[in-house]
C-alpha positions as CSV (number, residue, x, y, z in Angstrom):
1,X,115.2,170.1,57.2
2,X,112.0,169.0,58.9
3,X,111.2,166.5,56.2
4,X,114.7,165.0,56.6
5,X,114.1,164.4,60.3
6,X,110.7,162.8,59.6
7,X,112.4,160.5,56.9
8,X,115.1,159.5,59.4
9,X,112.5,158.7,62.1
10,X,110.4,156.8,59.6
11,X,113.3,154.7,58.4
12,X,114.4,154.0,62.0
13,X,111.0,152.8,62.9
14,X,110.7,150.7,59.8
15,X,114.1,149.1,60.6
16,X,113.0,148.4,64.2
17,X,109.8,146.8,62.9
18,X,111.7,144.6,60.5
19,X,114.1,143.5,63.2
20,X,111.4,142.8,65.8
21,X,108.9,141.1,63.5
22,X,110.5,137.6,63.4
23,X,111.0,137.6,67.1
24,X,107.4,138.8,67.9
25,X,106.0,136.4,65.2
26,X,107.6,133.4,66.9
27,X,106.1,134.6,70.2
28,X,102.7,135.0,68.6
29,X,102.8,131.5,67.1
30,X,103.9,129.8,70.3
31,X,101.3,131.8,72.3
32,X,98.5,130.7,69.9
33,X,99.7,127.0,70.1
34,X,99.8,127.1,73.9
35,X,96.4,128.8,74.1
36,X,94.9,126.2,71.8
37,X,96.5,123.5,74.1
38,X,95.0,125.2,77.1
39,X,91.6,125.4,75.5
40,X,91.7,121.7,74.7
41,X,92.9,120.5,78.1
42,X,91.1,123.2,80.1
43,X,94.3,124.0,81.9
44,X,94.3,127.7,82.8
45,X,97.8,128.5,84.1
46,X,99.2,131.9,83.3
47,X,102.9,130.9,83.5
48,X,102.2,128.1,81.0
49,X,101.9,130.7,78.2
50,X,104.6,133.1,79.5
51,X,107.6,130.9,79.9
52,X,107.5,129.1,76.6
53,X,107.0,132.3,74.7
54,X,110.0,134.0,76.4
55,X,112.2,130.9,75.7
56,X,111.3,130.8,72.1
57,X,111.7,134.5,71.6
58,X,115.1,134.4,73.1
59,X,116.1,131.4,71.0
60,X,114.9,133.2,67.8
61,X,116.8,136.4,68.8
62,X,120.0,134.4,69.4
63,X,119.6,132.5,66.1
64,X,119.0,135.8,64.2
65,X,121.7,137.8,66.0
66,X,124.1,137.9,63.0
67,X,121.3,139.1,60.7
68,X,120.2,141.7,63.3
69,X,123.8,143.0,63.6
70,X,124.2,143.3,59.8
71,X,120.9,145.2,59.5
72,X,121.8,147.6,62.3
73,X,125.3,148.1,60.9
74,X,123.9,148.9,57.4
75,X,121.4,151.3,58.9
76,X,124.1,153.0,61.0
77,X,126.3,153.4,57.9
78,X,123.4,154.8,55.9
79,X,122.6,157.3,58.6
80,X,126.2,158.5,59.0
81,X,126.8,158.8,55.2
82,X,123.5,160.5,54.5
83,X,124.6,163.7,56.2
């Protein structure tokens, strides 16, 4: 019984990681590009990195919304049928 609970938690965390990875990856890439731009131009403004990252991450989340819903639906069905 305990191993079943650990497997469920493991699969839930893996699914969360798979869903979040593209969104976080886009934020990471934009953050690196903005940091490189700041280093070249010597502009050190905190909001310059924050706002573009949030905008890109929201856009990526909206574009991938159908994929996210499918993944979560498949996971929910697997969890309910496993018992």
